[in-house]
C-alpha positions in Angstrom: -37.3 -37.4 21.7 -36.4 -33.9 21.8 -34.3 -32.6 18.7 -31.0 -30.9 19.4 -30.5 -27.5 18.0 -27.1 -28.3 17.0 -25.7 -31.9 16.1 -26.6 -34.6 13.8 -30.3 -34.3 13.9 -30.1 -30.5 12.9 -28.5 -29.1 9.8 -28.0 -25.8 11.4 -24.3 -26.4 12.3 -23.7 -27.6 8.8 -25.3 -24.3 7.5 -23.2 -22.2 9.9 -20.0 -24.0 8.6 -21.1 -23.1 5.1 -21.7 -19.5 5.8 -18.4 -19.3 7.6 -16.7 -20.9 4.7 -18.3 -18.1 2.5 -17.0 -15.5 4.9 -13.6 -17.2 4.8 -13.6 -16.9 1.1 -14.6 -13.2 1.0 -11.9 -12.5 3.6 -9.4 -14.2 1.3 -10.5 -12.3 -1.8 -10.3 -9.1 0.2 -7.1 -9.9 1.6 -5.6 -10.6 -1.9 -7.1 -7.5 -3.4 -5.5 -5.4 -0.5 -2.1 -7.1 -1.0 -2.1 -6.3 -4.6 -3.0 -2.9 -4.1 -0.4 -2.4 -1.4 2.4 -3.8 -3.6 1.3 -1.6 -6.6 1.5 1.3 -4.2 4.9 0.4 -3.0 6.1 0.1 -6.6 4.7 3.5 -7.3 6.7 4.8 -4.4 9.9 3.2 -5.7 9.4 4.6 -9.2 8.6 8.0 -7.8 11.9 7.9 -5.7 13.7 6.9 -8.8 12.2 9.8 -10.8 12.9 12.1 -7.9 16.6 11.1 -7.8 16.9 11.7 -11.5 15.4 15.1 -11.1 17.8 16.1 -8.2 20.7 14.9 -10.5 19.6 17.0 -13.3 19.0 20.0 -11.0 22.5 19.6 -9.5 24.0 19.1 -12.9 22.4 22.5 -14.1 23.8 24.2 -10.8 27.3 22.9 -11.4 27.3 24.0 -15.2 26.0 27.3 -14.0 28.8 27.7 -11.4 31.6 26.5 -14.0 30.3 29.0 -16.6 30.3 31.8 -13.8 33.8 30.8 -12.8 35.1 31.0 -16.4 33.5 34.4 -16.7 35.0 35.6 -13.4 38.5 34.5 -14.1 38.6 36.4 -17.3 39.8 33.4 -19.4 37.2 34.4 -22.0 38.1 37.8 -23.1 36.1 38.2 -26.3 32.9 40.2 -25.7 30.6 37.9 -28.0 31.9 34.8 -26.5 31.5 36.1 -22.9 27.9 37.3 -23.7 27.3 33.8 -25.2 28.8 32.2 -22.1 26.7 34.4 -19.8 23.6 33.6 -21.8 24.1 29.8 -21.6 24.8 30.2 -17.8 21.6 32.0 -17.3 19.6 29.5 -19.1 21.1 26.8 -16.8 20.3 28.9 -13.8 16.7 29.5 -15.0 15.9 25.9 -15.9 17.2 24.5 -12.5 14.3 25.7 -10.1 11.8 23.8 -12.3 13.8 20.7 -12.0 14.2 21.1 -8.2 10.3 21.8 -7.8 9.6 18.5 -9.9 11.9 16.5 -7.8 10.4 17.8 -4.5 6.9 17.1 -5.7 8.1 13.5 -6.5 9.4 13.1 -3.0 6.0 14.2 -1.8 4.3 11.6 -3.9 6.8 8.9 -2.6 5.7 9.8 1.0 2.1 9.6 0.0 2.5 6.3 -1.7 4.5 4.8 1.1 1.9 5.9 3.6 -0.9 4.5 1.4 1.0 1.1 1.1 1.3 1.0 4.9 -2.4 1.6 5.6 -3.3 -1.0 2.9 -0.8 -3.4 4.3 -2.5 -3.1 7.8 -5.8 -3.7 6.2 -4.4 -6.8 4.5 -3.0 -8.1 7.9 -6.5 -7.5 9.5 -8.1 -9.4 6.7 -5.6 -12.2 6.9 -6.5 -12.5 10.7 -10.0 -12.6 9.9 -9.7 -15.3 7.4 -7.6 -17.4 9.7 -10.3 -17.1 12.4 -12.9 -18.1 9.8 -10.9 -21.1 9.0 -10.6 -22.3 12.4 -14.2 -21.5 13.1 -15.1 -24.0 10.1 -13.0 -26.7 11.7 -14.6 -26.3 15.1 -18.2 -26.0 13.8 -17.8 -28.9 11.5 -16.4 -31.0 14.5 -19.6 -30.0 16.4 -21.8 -31.0 13.5 -20.2 -34.3 13.0 -19.8 -35.4 16.6 -21.4 -34.8 20.0 -18.7 -32.3 21.4 -21.0 -29.3 21.7 -18.3 -27.3 23.2 -16.8 -26.6 19.7 -19.9 -24.9 18.6 -19.8 -21.8 20.7 -16.2 -21.5 20.5 -16.4 -21.7 16.6 -19.4 -19.1 16.7 -17.3 -16.7 18.8 -14.4 -16.9 16.6 -16.6 -16.4 13.7 -18.2 -13.3 15.1 -14.6 -11.9 16.0 -13.5 -12.7 12.4 -16.6 -11.0 11.0 -15.8 -7.7 12.9 -12.2 -7.9 11.8 -13.4 -8.5 8.1 -15.4 -5.4 8.4 -12.7 -3.5 10.1 -10.1 -4.7 7.6 -12.4 -4.0 4.5 -13.1 -0.3 5.6 -9.5 0.1 7.0 -7.8 0.8 3.7 -10.9 1.8 1.6 -10.2 5.7 2.0 -6.7 5.1 0.6 -7.6 2.7 -2.1 -9.7 5.1 -4.2 
């Protein structure tokens, strides 16, 4: 009697199911790792946005104070020379400190954009890895059915889905690698 390559007489389908299960576990591991990194990057973007908003607020406050001091000087309400000189000095300090605050807020805005882009790329990698893992899980079922029964049609379908899942696993792994570092 001739042995079948796949089926009850051969352990190859069982071995294939086990290999696919390991690939599914790796896909799950990579997907969870990607989701954690994407969430961390999104959190960094939120924190940077908050800091940028604070920076813009501080910049605007210094500009308002400078303009108020200049208005006081222009109206002539302050007449004493030493008080006018003191007020002018304070106004100039406010004016000279504000560009640094503006630059810092703009730099934080740039960081927000980078972090949001990074989170988006890693989220796409996560989705690709999740799809690969789902294909592996379906493949495990189909290959296991083939190993347990005589319905050989499930084996090539499961193997094909596994191959697609493997390609997606590789794509998903490398999809976000450049921005994860």
